[in-house]
N, C-alpha and C positions, 0 to 999 in steps of 0.2 A: 532577570530580576534587576530593577532599578532601585538603588538604596541610597539614602543619605545617612552618614555616619558622622555623629559629632564626637568631640574629644579624639579625633582620629590620628593624632600626630604621635601618641605613644600609649602605652598601657593597655587597658582592655579595649579602648576604641580603636587603637592600631591593630590589635589581634583580630578583632571583629572585621575591620576592612579587608586584612589578608585572607580572613577565612571566607568571606563573601567573594572576593576576587577570585579565589580557587574555584568557586562555582560559576565563574565568568559573569559575575554581575557588573553592570555599569554603576559607577559610584561618584557621588558628590561627597567630598571629605571637608569637614568643618572643624578648624581649631584655631586658638589664638596664637599657637606657635607656628610661624611661617616656615621656619627651617625644617622643623619636623615634617610639615605638610610636603614641603618640597621633596623630601626624602621619600615619603610614601608614594608620591605621584611617580617618581623614578622607579620605585619597585614594582608598583603595580602596572604602570604604562599609561602614558597621556592620552592614549586612544580609548581607554575605558575608564578614565578617572579624571575628575575635575576637582579643583580645591577652592575654598573660600576661607581667607584669613579673617578672624575677628572673634568677638566674645559672643557666645550663645546667649548672654544676657541683654544683647542689643537687638531690639526688634528689627532694626534695618538690616543687620547681618543675616538674621534668620530668614527674612524676607528675600534677601540676595541669594541664599542658598536655595530656597525654594524655586525662585525664577530661574536659576542657573540649571536646576534639574529639568525644569519644564522645556528650556531652550536646548539644551544638550542632549537629552534622552526622552523627551516627550512626556515626562511626568515621574511619578515614583510609586513603588511597590512597597516599599519599607522604609520606615525611619528607626535607626538604631541610636538612640540618645544616651550617650556615655559621659559627656563632659561634666566635670565636677571638681570641687575643691574640699580640703579637709582643714577645719579649724577648730580650736579648743576653747573651753570655757564654760561654766555654769550659768544658770539663769540670773545668777547674782552678779557675777564678775565679767560677763561677756559685754563688751562695748557695742553700743548701738550701731556704729559703723560697720563692726565685724559682723553683727547679726544680719544686717542688711545685704552684705557683701555674699554671705552663705546663701541667704534666701534668693537673692538675684541669680546667682550662678546654679545654685543645686535645686531650685524649685521653679521660680519664675521662668527660667529659660526652658524648662520643660514645656510649660504652657505656651511660651512664644514660638517654639519650634513645632508644637502641635498645631497652633492656630495658622502658622504659615504654610503648613503642608496638608492640612486636612482636606482642602479641595482635591488634591491630586490622589491622596490616599482613599478618599471615598470613591473616586472616579475608577480607581484600579482595584476596589475592594481589597485593600492591603493591609499592612500590619504595622503596629508600633511595638517596639521592644525598649522599654525603659530600664536604665540601669540603676536600680535601687541599692539596697544593702541590707544585710541582717540588722543594721541599725535603724532600718524602717520598720522593723518588727519588734526590736528589744533595743536596749542602749547600754553602752558602757557609761562610765562616769566622766564628767567633764567635756561632754560634746553636745551641749544643749542645742546650739543652732543647726549642727550637721544632722543630728537625729530627728529633729523637728523637720527638716527640710525633706530627708528621706522618707518619713512618714507621710508627709504631704504629697510626695511623688507617687506613693502607692494609692493614695485617694484619687489623684488625677488619672493614673492608669485605669482605675475601676471605673471612673466617671466616663472616660472616653469609651470604654468597652461597653457600658450601658447605653450611652446616649447614641452610639453609631453602630451598634451590632445589627440593627435591621437593614443597614446599608452595606453589610459585608465587611465592616472594619473590625479588625481584631486589635486588641491592645492588652499587652501583658508586661509584666515586670520581672527582672532577675534580681535576686538578693544575695550577692556573694558574700561569703566570710572573708577572711584575710587572703589578699591576692598579692602575689609578688610583682609589684608595680613600682615604678619611679615615685609615685605619690605616697605609697606606704613607706618605701625606704627613706624618702625625705622626712616623713614624720618620726620614724625611728631614730634617725639621726639626732635628733633633738633630744634624746634621752642621755642620761649621765653614762649609761653602760648599753650601748646599742645591741651588742651581741646578747647580752641577757635578755633584753626585750624580744629579740628574735626568737630566742629559745622558748620564751614564754608564749609568743604567738604560735609557734608550731605545736605547742603542747596543749594548748586549749582546745585544738581541733582533734576530735577523736580519731580522725584518719591519720594524724601525727605530722601534718606538714601544711604549709600554704597552698592555694591554688595556683596555677600557671593562668596567666591570661588567656592563653589558647584553650583551655578547658572551659572558661566562661564564654568565649567566642563559639564554641561549639553548641552551647544551649541557646545562644542568641540566634545562631543560623538556623537551628530547629524551629524556634518560635517564629521566625520571619518566613518560613517555608510553608507550602501547602500540607506538609506532613502535620502541622499543628492546627489544621483547619477547625477543629472543634474546641479549641483552646482560646478562651478569652477571659479577661478580668482576673487572671491568676497571677500569683507571685510564686516564682520558682526559687527556691532556696538552693544555692549551689555553695555550701558552706562546710563541706567535710564533717558534717554531723555536729557542728558548733552549737545550734540551738537545740540539739536533741538530748543534750546532757545536762544533769544537775550537779553542780559542784560538790565535791566531798565524796567520800567513799565509806559508808557505814562499816564498822568492824563486824565480823561473823564469828561466833564460836565455833571452834573446831568440833 
């Protein structure tokens, strides 16, 4: 398999890269974090791995990654798009600059990476796996830009699935619940009592904990593989039961 993995320097993207590398995939890794990319290349091996440093919100960077995949490996069989940022605010108090930042990185980038790679994915009858979120299906309070972008990403996922199914392209999204990643821990660190927030996060998942990035990567690897050959236009929740529960517990008479 030849795969492009965005957001590959840490978190879910890094876990995906390592999981695909375990199956001996040839990889192009894309991230804005140059040091993190260098560490990943060292772990995986420069013989099977190439890196592009830059923002996924920049069309030139996306095109560079696609061109590198073509030059180094002759094309792509899969794109795993994981890059994203978390920002906070309501529709009333979100600054336009913050809104634009989130839309660029969390939604426009998915379109840019798809547009840059579709010729190769069509040629290979390959697969896209977009990293959405449970907040692409529901929402917490105070995340207007983030949840809007993730809802939009699911729309893009389905659009690609429908438009290119006849050419053998598959397009699916993964919607994780809370995952123990640097992005989540950075967000929790902003709270007055981070440990209390962590307890709340663990408790709101019926399974009683957050996901590990490696657990999400397993689902991505499945969706990218021929084992998922009849699966397209789907959103796979990997949320420990988070969206299956209704808050509150009605009392029952003995």
